[in-house]
C-alpha positions in Angstrom: -31.9 143.0 110.9 -29.0 143.5 108.4 -26.6 146.2 109.4 -23.7 147.6 107.3 -21.4 150.1 109.0 -18.6 152.0 107.1 -18.4 149.1 104.6 -15.7 149.3 101.9 -15.3 146.9 99.0 -13.0 146.9 96.0 -13.0 144.5 93.0 -10.3 144.5 90.4 -8.8 147.7 91.7 -12.2 149.5 91.3 -13.9 150.9 94.4 -17.5 149.8 94.7 -18.3 150.8 98.3 -16.5 153.4 100.4 -17.5 153.7 104.1 -21.1 152.9 103.1 -23.7 152.2 105.8 -27.2 150.7 105.5 -29.8 149.1 107.8 -32.4 146.6 106.5 -35.2 145.7 108.8 -36.8 142.3 109.0 -39.7 141.8 106.6 -38.8 144.7 104.4 -39.0 144.4 100.6 -36.0 146.3 99.2 -35.0 147.1 95.7 -31.3 147.8 95.0 -30.8 150.1 92.1 -27.8 151.8 90.4 -25.9 151.8 87.2 -24.5 148.7 85.6 -21.1 148.0 87.3 -21.9 150.0 90.4 -21.7 147.0 92.6 -25.3 145.7 93.1 -24.5 142.0 92.4 -21.3 142.3 94.4 -23.3 143.5 97.4 -25.5 140.4 97.1 -22.3 138.3 97.1 -21.2 140.0 100.3 -24.5 139.1 102.0 -24.4 135.5 100.8 -20.8 135.1 102.0 -19.3 134.6 98.5 -17.2 137.8 98.8 -15.3 139.4 101.7 -15.4 143.1 102.3 -12.2 145.2 102.7 -13.1 147.1 105.9 -16.1 148.1 108.0 -18.7 145.8 109.5 -21.5 143.6 108.2 -24.0 142.0 110.7 -26.6 139.4 109.8 -28.7 137.3 112.2 -26.8 134.1 112.7 -29.8 131.9 112.3 -31.1 133.4 109.1 -31.6 131.1 106.1 -30.5 132.8 102.9 -32.0 131.8 99.5 -30.4 133.2 96.3 -31.3 132.9 92.7 -28.2 131.4 91.0 -27.1 132.9 87.6 -25.1 129.9 86.5 -26.8 127.5 84.1 -26.6 123.8 85.0 -26.6 121.1 82.4 -27.9 118.5 84.9 -29.8 115.3 83.9 -32.0 115.6 86.9 -35.7 115.9 86.2 -36.8 119.6 86.4 -39.1 119.0 89.4 -36.4 117.2 91.4 -34.0 120.0 90.6 -36.4 122.5 92.0 -37.1 120.4 95.1 -33.3 120.4 95.6 -33.8 124.0 96.7 -35.5 122.8 99.9 -32.2 121.9 101.6 -33.8 120.7 104.9 -36.1 118.3 103.1 -33.2 116.8 101.1 -31.0 116.5 104.3 -33.8 114.6 106.1 -34.4 112.5 103.0 -30.7 111.5 102.8 -30.6 110.6 106.5 -33.7 108.4 106.2 -32.1 106.5 103.3 -29.1 105.6 105.4 -30.8 105.2 108.8 -30.8 101.9 110.6 -31.9 103.1 114.0 -35.6 102.9 114.5 -35.6 105.6 117.2 -33.7 108.0 115.0 -35.9 107.1 112.0 -39.0 108.0 114.1 -37.4 111.4 114.8 -36.6 112.0 111.2 -40.2 111.1 110.2 -41.4 113.6 112.8 -39.1 116.3 111.2 -40.7 115.6 107.9 -44.1 116.3 109.4 -42.8 119.6 110.8 -41.7 120.9 107.4 -45.0 119.7 105.7 -43.0 117.3 103.5 -46.3 115.8 102.1 -47.0 119.0 100.1 -43.4 119.8 98.9 -43.9 118.1 95.5 -47.2 119.9 94.8 -45.6 123.2 95.9 -42.8 122.6 93.4 -45.4 121.8 90.7 -47.2 125.1 91.4 -43.9 127.1 91.2 -43.1 125.5 87.8 -46.5 126.1 86.4 -46.5 129.7 87.6 -43.2 130.3 85.9 -44.6 128.9 82.6 -43.7 125.2 82.6 -46.3 122.8 81.3 -47.2 119.7 83.4 -45.7 117.6 80.7 -42.4 119.3 81.1 -41.7 118.9 84.8 -40.2 115.5 84.4 -37.9 116.5 81.5 -34.2 116.7 82.4 -32.7 120.1 83.1 -30.3 119.8 80.1 -33.3 119.5 77.8 -34.2 123.1 78.3 -32.6 126.2 76.8 -30.5 128.6 78.8 -33.3 131.0 79.6 -35.6 128.2 80.8 -32.8 126.8 83.0 -32.6 130.3 84.6 -36.3 130.0 85.4 -35.5 126.6 87.1 -32.9 128.4 89.2 -35.5 131.0 90.2 -38.0 128.2 91.1 -35.3 126.5 93.1 -34.6 129.8 95.1 -38.4 130.3 95.7 -38.6 126.6 96.9 -36.1 127.3 99.7 -37.7 128.3 103.0 -35.8 131.5 103.8 -35.5 134.5 106.0 -33.7 136.5 103.3 -34.4 136.1 99.6 -31.9 137.6 97.1 -33.1 137.9 93.5 -30.9 139.4 90.8 -32.9 140.3 87.7 -35.6 137.6 88.2 -37.8 138.8 85.3 -35.0 138.8 82.7 -36.1 135.5 81.2 -39.8 135.7 82.0 -42.7 136.7 79.8 -45.3 139.2 81.1 -47.6 136.5 82.4 -44.9 134.8 84.5 -43.7 138.2 85.8 -47.2 139.0 87.0 -47.4 135.6 88.7 -44.0 136.2 90.4 -45.2 139.6 91.5 -48.1 138.0 93.3 -45.9 135.3 94.9 -43.4 137.9 96.3 -46.2 140.0 97.8 -47.0 137.0 99.9 -43.4 136.3 100.9 -43.0 136.7 104.7 -39.2 137.1 104.9 -36.9 139.9 103.9 -36.6 140.5 100.1 -33.7 142.2 98.4 -34.2 142.6 94.6 -32.2 143.8 91.7 -34.3 144.6 88.7 -34.6 146.9 85.6 -38.4 146.5 85.7 -39.7 149.5 87.5 -43.4 148.4 87.5 -42.2 145.1 89.1 -40.3 147.1 91.7 -43.3 149.3 92.3 -45.5 146.3 93.0 -43.1 144.3 95.2 -40.9 146.8 97.1 -41.4 149.4 99.9 -37.8 150.5 100.2 -35.3 151.5 97.5 -31.6 151.7 98.1 -29.6 153.6 95.4 -26.0 152.7 95.0 -24.4 155.9 93.8 -20.9 157.4 94.2 -19.8 154.3 96.2 -22.5 155.0 98.8 -25.9 153.4 99.7 -28.7 155.9 99.8 -32.0 154.6 101.3 -35.4 155.9 100.2 -38.7 155.0 101.7 -41.3 153.8 99.2 -41.3 152.1 95.8 -39.4 153.1 92.7 -41.8 155.8 91.7 -41.5 157.4 95.1 -37.7 157.1 94.8 -37.7 159.0 91.5 -39.8 161.9 93.0 -37.6 162.1 96.1 -34.4 162.0 94.0 -35.8 164.6 91.6 -36.5 166.9 94.6 -33.0 166.4 96.0 -31.4 167.1 92.6 -33.5 170.1 92.1 -32.0 171.6 95.2 -28.6 171.5 93.5 -28.3 174.8 91.6 -25.8 173.3 89.1 -28.5 170.8 87.8 -31.4 173.2 87.8 -31.2 174.6 84.3 -30.6 171.2 82.8 -33.7 169.9 84.7 -35.9 172.7 83.4 -34.8 172.0 79.8 -35.6 168.3 80.2 -39.0 169.1 81.7 -39.8 171.6 78.9 -38.9 169.1 76.3 -41.2 166.5 77.9 -44.1 169.0 78.3 -43.9 169.9 74.6 -43.9 166.2 73.6 -47.0 165.5 75.8 -48.8 168.5 74.3 -48.1 167.2 70.8 -49.2 163.7 71.7 -52.4 164.8 73.4 -53.7 166.1 70.1 -53.1 162.7 68.4 -54.3 160.4 71.2 -57.4 158.4 70.3 -60.0 157.3 72.8 -58.6 153.8 72.9 -57.9 152.7 76.5 -54.2 151.9 75.9 -53.6 155.3 74.1 -55.2 157.0 77.0 -53.1 154.9 79.4 -50.0 156.0 77.5 -51.1 159.7 77.7 -51.4 159.4 81.5 -48.0 157.7 81.7 -46.4 160.5 79.6 -47.8 163.2 81.8 -46.3 161.4 84.8 -43.0 161.2 82.9 -42.9 165.0 83.1 -42.7 164.9 86.9 -39.9 162.4 87.1 -37.8 163.6 84.1 -35.5 165.6 86.4 -34.6 162.5 88.4 -32.7 161.3 85.3 -30.8 164.4 84.2 -27.5 162.9 85.2 -28.1 159.7 83.3 -25.1 158.7 81.1 -27.5 157.6 78.3 -29.0 160.1 75.9 -30.0 159.1 72.4 -32.8 159.6 69.9 -33.9 157.6 66.8 -33.4 159.3 63.5 -36.4 160.6 61.6 -37.9 157.8 59.5 -37.5 159.6 56.2 -39.4 158.2 53.2 -42.0 155.6 54.2 -44.5 153.3 52.6 -48.1 152.9 53.8 -48.6 150.2 54.8 -45.0 149.4 55.8 -45.7 145.7 56.1 -48.7 143.5 55.6 -49.6 139.9 56.6 -52.6 138.4 54.9 -54.3 135.1 55.9 -50.9 133.9 57.2 -50.3 130.6 59.0 -47.2 131.0 61.1 -45.0 128.3 62.7 -42.6 125.6 61.7 -43.8 122.2 60.5 -47.3 122.9 62.1 -49.0 126.2 62.5 -48.8 127.9 65.8 -50.9 130.9 64.6 -53.5 130.6 61.9 -55.2 133.2 59.6 -53.2 136.2 60.8 -54.2 139.5 59.2 -52.0 142.4 60.3 -51.2 145.7 58.7 -48.4 147.9 60.1 -48.7 151.6 59.2 -46.3 154.5 59.8 -46.8 155.5 63.4 -48.3 152.2 64.5 -47.4 151.4 68.1 -48.3 147.9 69.0 -47.6 145.8 72.1 -48.0 142.0 71.9 -49.5 140.1 74.9 -49.8 136.4 75.5 -48.4 133.5 77.5 -45.0 132.0 76.8 -45.3 129.5 73.9 -48.4 131.2 72.5 -46.4 132.4 69.5 -45.4 136.0 70.1 -41.7 135.4 69.1 -42.9 133.4 66.1 -45.1 136.3 65.0 -42.1 138.7 65.4 -39.8 136.4 63.3 -42.5 136.1 60.6 -42.9 139.9 60.5 -39.1 140.3 60.3 -38.9 137.7 57.5 -36.5 135.4 59.3 -39.2 132.7 59.6 -41.0 131.8 56.3 -44.8 131.6 56.4 -46.4 128.3 56.1 -49.1 129.8 54.0 -50.6 133.3 53.2 -48.7 136.4 52.2 -46.1 138.8 53.6 -45.8 142.0 51.7 -43.2 144.6 52.7 -43.5 148.2 51.5 -41.1 149.7 49.0 -39.5 151.9 51.6 -39.5 149.5 54.5 -36.3 149.7 56.6 -36.7 147.3 59.6 -34.8 147.2 62.8 -35.2 143.9 64.6 -34.0 143.3 68.1 -34.6 139.7 69.1 -33.7 137.7 72.3 -30.5 136.4 70.8 -29.3 139.7 69.3 -26.3 139.8 71.5 -24.9 136.7 69.9 -24.8 138.5 66.5 -22.2 141.0 67.7 -18.6 140.7 66.4 -16.8 140.2 69.7 -13.4 140.9 68.2 -14.4 144.3 66.8 -14.8 147.6 68.6 -18.2 149.5 68.8 -16.7 152.1 66.4 -15.7 149.5 63.8 -19.1 147.7 63.9 -20.8 151.0 63.1 -18.2 152.0 60.4 -19.0 148.7 58.6 -22.6 149.7 58.4 -22.0 153.2 57.1 -18.4 153.6 55.8 -19.1 157.1 54.7 -19.8 158.3 58.3 -17.1 160.5 60.0 -15.4 158.9 63.0 -16.3 161.9 65.2 -20.0 161.5 64.3 -19.8 157.8 65.3 -18.1 158.7 68.6 -20.7 161.3 69.4 -23.5 158.8 68.6 -21.9 156.1 70.7 -21.5 158.5 73.6 -25.3 158.6 73.9 -25.1 154.9 74.8 -22.2 155.6 77.2 -19.5 154.1 75.0 -16.8 156.7 75.4 -13.0 156.8 75.0 -11.5 153.3 75.4 -14.9 151.7 75.7 -15.7 152.8 72.2 -12.4 151.7 70.8 -11.8 148.3 72.5 -13.1 144.9 71.5 -16.4 144.0 73.0 -15.5 140.4 73.9 -15.2 141.3 77.5 -18.3 143.6 77.7 -20.9 142.8 80.3 -24.4 141.6 79.2 -25.7 145.1 79.7 -23.0 146.7 77.5 -23.6 144.2 74.8 -27.3 144.9 74.9 -26.6 148.6 74.6 -24.3 148.1 71.6 -26.9 145.9 69.9 -29.5 148.6 70.3 -27.0 151.3 69.1 -26.4 149.2 65.9 -30.2 149.1 65.2 -30.6 152.8 65.8 -27.6 153.6 63.6 -29.3 151.9 60.6 -32.1 154.5 60.6 -35.1 152.1 60.6 -38.7 153.3 60.0 -40.1 150.2 61.7 -38.9 148.6 64.9 -39.5 145.0 66.1 -38.4 144.7 69.7 -38.5 141.3 71.4 -37.6 141.8 75.1 -35.3 144.8 74.5 -34.8 145.7 78.2 -33.2 142.4 79.2 -29.7 143.1 80.7 -30.3 146.9 80.7 -30.1 148.9 83.9 -32.9 151.3 84.9 -31.3 154.4 83.5 -30.8 152.8 80.1 -34.4 151.5 80.2 -35.5 155.0 80.9 -33.4 156.4 78.0 -34.9 153.7 75.6 -38.4 154.5 76.7 -37.9 158.2 76.1 -36.3 157.6 72.7 -39.2 155.3 71.7 -41.8 157.8 72.7 -40.4 160.3 70.2 -39.7 157.7 67.4 -42.0 158.6 64.5 -41.8 155.2 62.8 -43.8 152.0 63.6 -43.1 150.0 66.7 -44.0 146.5 67.7 -42.9 145.4 71.2 -42.9 142.2 73.1 -41.8 142.9 76.7 -42.4 141.8 80.3 -41.6 145.5 81.2 -45.0 147.1 81.8 -43.5 150.6 82.1 -42.0 150.3 78.7 -45.3 149.1 77.2 -47.4 151.6 79.0 -45.3 154.5 77.7 -44.6 153.4 74.2 -47.6 151.6 72.6 -51.1 152.7 71.8 -52.7 149.4 71.0 -52.4 145.9 72.3 -52.8 142.6 70.4 -53.4 139.3 72.2 -51.6 136.2 70.9 -53.6 133.3 72.4 -55.0 129.9 71.3 -53.5 130.1 67.8 -55.0 133.6 67.0 -53.9 137.2 67.0 -56.7 139.5 68.0 -57.0 143.1 69.2 -57.1 143.4 73.0 -59.7 146.0 74.0 -58.2 147.3 77.2 -55.1 148.5 79.0 -52.3 146.6 80.7 -54.2 146.8 83.9 -57.2 145.2 82.2 -54.9 142.4 80.9 -53.7 141.7 84.4 -57.3 141.4 85.6 -58.1 139.2 82.6 -55.2 136.9 83.5 -56.2 136.7 87.1 -59.8 135.9 86.2 -58.7 133.2 83.7 -56.3 131.6 86.1 -58.9 131.6 88.8 -61.4 130.0 86.6 -58.9 127.3 85.5 -58.0 126.6 89.1 -61.5 126.6 90.5 -63.0 124.2 88.0 -63.7 120.8 89.6 -61.9 117.9 88.0 -65.1 116.3 86.7 -66.8 119.5 85.4 -65.5 119.2 81.8 -67.1 115.8 81.5 -70.3 117.3 82.9 -70.4 120.1 80.5 -70.0 118.0 77.3 -69.7 114.3 76.7 -66.1 113.2 75.8 -65.6 111.1 72.7 -62.9 108.8 74.1 -62.1 107.2 70.8 -61.6 110.6 69.2 -59.5 111.7 72.2 -57.3 108.7 71.8 -56.9 109.3 68.0 -56.1 113.0 68.7 -53.5 112.0 71.3 -52.0 109.5 68.9 -51.8 112.1 66.2 -50.0 114.6 68.5 -47.6 111.8 69.6 -46.9 111.1 65.9 -46.1 114.9 65.4 -43.9 114.9 68.5 -41.6 112.0 67.4 -40.1 113.7 64.3 -39.8 117.0 66.3 -37.8 115.3 69.0 -35.6 113.6 66.4 -34.9 116.8 64.6 -34.2 118.7 67.9 -31.7 116.0 68.8 -30.0 116.4 65.4 -29.9 120.1 65.9 -28.5 119.7 69.4 -25.7 117.6 68.0 -24.9 120.1 65.2 -24.9 123.0 67.6 -22.3 121.2 69.8 -20.2 120.5 66.7 -20.3 124.1 65.6 -19.5 125.4 69.1 -16.5 123.0 69.3 -15.3 124.2 65.9 -15.7 127.9 66.9 -13.8 127.3 70.1 -10.9 125.7 68.2 -10.9 128.5 65.7 -10.9 131.2 68.4 -7.8 129.4 70.0 -6.1 129.7 66.6 -7.1 133.3 66.2 -5.6 134.1 69.6 -2.1 133.5 68.1 -0.5 136.9 67.8 1.7 135.7 64.8 -1.5 135.5 62.7 -1.8 139.2 62.6 1.6 139.8 60.9 1.6 141.0 57.3 3.0 137.5 56.2 -0.2 135.8 57.5 -2.7 138.3 56.2 -4.3 135.9 53.7 -4.5 133.1 56.2 -6.1 135.5 58.8 -8.7 136.6 56.2 -9.6 132.9 55.5 -9.9 132.1 59.2 -12.1 135.1 59.8 -14.3 134.2 56.9 -14.6 130.7 58.3 -15.5 132.1 61.7 -18.2 134.3 60.2 -19.6 131.3 58.3 -19.7 129.1 61.4 -21.3 131.8 63.5 -24.0 132.4 60.8 -24.8 128.6 60.6 -24.8 128.4 64.4 -27.3 131.3 64.6 -29.5 129.6 62.0 -29.4 126.2 63.7 -30.2 127.8 67.1 -33.1 129.7 65.6 -34.5 126.5 64.2 -33.9 124.7 67.5 -35.8 127.3 69.4 -38.7 127.3 67.0 -39.0 123.5 67.2 -38.8 123.7 71.0 -41.6 126.2 71.0 -43.7 124.0 68.7 -43.1 120.9 70.9 -44.0 122.8 74.1 -47.4 123.8 72.5 -48.1 120.2 71.4 -47.2 118.8 74.8 -49.4 121.4 76.5 -52.3 120.4 74.3 -51.7 116.7 75.2 -51.7 117.6 78.9 -54.9 119.6 78.5 -56.6 116.9 76.4 
């Protein structure tokens, strides 16, 4: 049992906990929720011993093994599978002792200890973890530093899951996962026998994995029995009892009811549209639970639109080789599309091609005369000007806008007072994500491309985004591991799989069942069954493998070149930022020099973004080729 009594914690002069108490029973699966900056991650650090509390008492069983998903990204040269196995500390300890053991009796004891921890299956366990999280068999021997930052975070997650533990602490484990990997992790956690404490913005994930919710609010820990949906209902009931909030709640409910009525008349018979209607009806019930949210914004009306807004015709998409072939897709005003598919299948490539940032290999892309696109991609945060305030970044986009209108707009994203005026260099990941979204909304798009928009957002901001997207009258295309967002904002689903883009005739629940069935079939097939089904042309197989190896060689070479160039650019940017930190530069006498340096900085950032985009595309292409070779 974990017991906190009258616990107080301050960080940087800010109170996070004040005389807070909480009891966590063994075997409970608990979700910790609360606004960004409320102290959720700090509480994890208290439990893991990284932080000391100021007063009160914290009791944990002395013999408990704690496993925690690290957020730091290693640049290790260790093979990925060895890095994951490192999470099994007991196995590594015994292994090290055996290597230096010269006593036969002690050696026999150590070998017996290996038997106890089932050492014979540790490598296969690690392989299953890596495959479940989206790594191909051909990748598990690659060094950690060969993977991008998001994939290294996945390795950290696999390492935490590898550790036998009594308490598992996971901070935003789905942030860098696609939907397929999220569903796999959900199944894994359901089987976990220890005590789970989870921080996540993904409410469907919490619903599936957790039976207790602890809300960190006003420096206190409020415990609710049930999953996140139950928490919302209970909190709504509690808030409804507060007379001060009653009128505001009723207005929110009335607004939601009106929206549901209007949508009901438009909803088709398609499964996903019906699924969205049910989700919207449920939103009526829980709307009061979010009346005190600091986030409240709406998208502007689309204004003049073209029909279609965007058209892809017989398009081959990819880099040097097609990842997707023969894509035909028309986006109309009011289209609401969710993209499904495994990591590496080509969802992000499709989004880049729709956005026009990735040229087609063949076919046509035709944008409508009045197309105004808002594109939120996974590296959107890196495009922010870290030395400019939120106000300034919006002013640059619409110089004619009044400052008060900008302030009012930013207030909906919880940028108020000093937060709206200060440089965003020291913003948290969540604040940067909110600002990136605000910039897109500010540009009044009539078509939205959203690639994992909820990463780094807290639950309240996710709710605000979901509500805003529901009412957005333009076209929306979404890639997200967040099923709640998809369920509430899209009416049709497209499956990106095996080089094709096809309509998925079903709901998200149907997709989960489809995935489970496919994975079961793949796992159940005997090793020799493929040969039994059809004779294998060994010569052709060798030729195909040789052709793929020939394709891989120039890819690896170019990736290495791009790696080197990215490092050069980052070194140049670091030196430039040191120069720009000199306060004398900002005097009137150095105005021209400052202007030149800022222009150089912008140019380097732009080139770095282009190089990184190309690097990611080639990595995706290489992963597909390696997976094909593994499956051959």
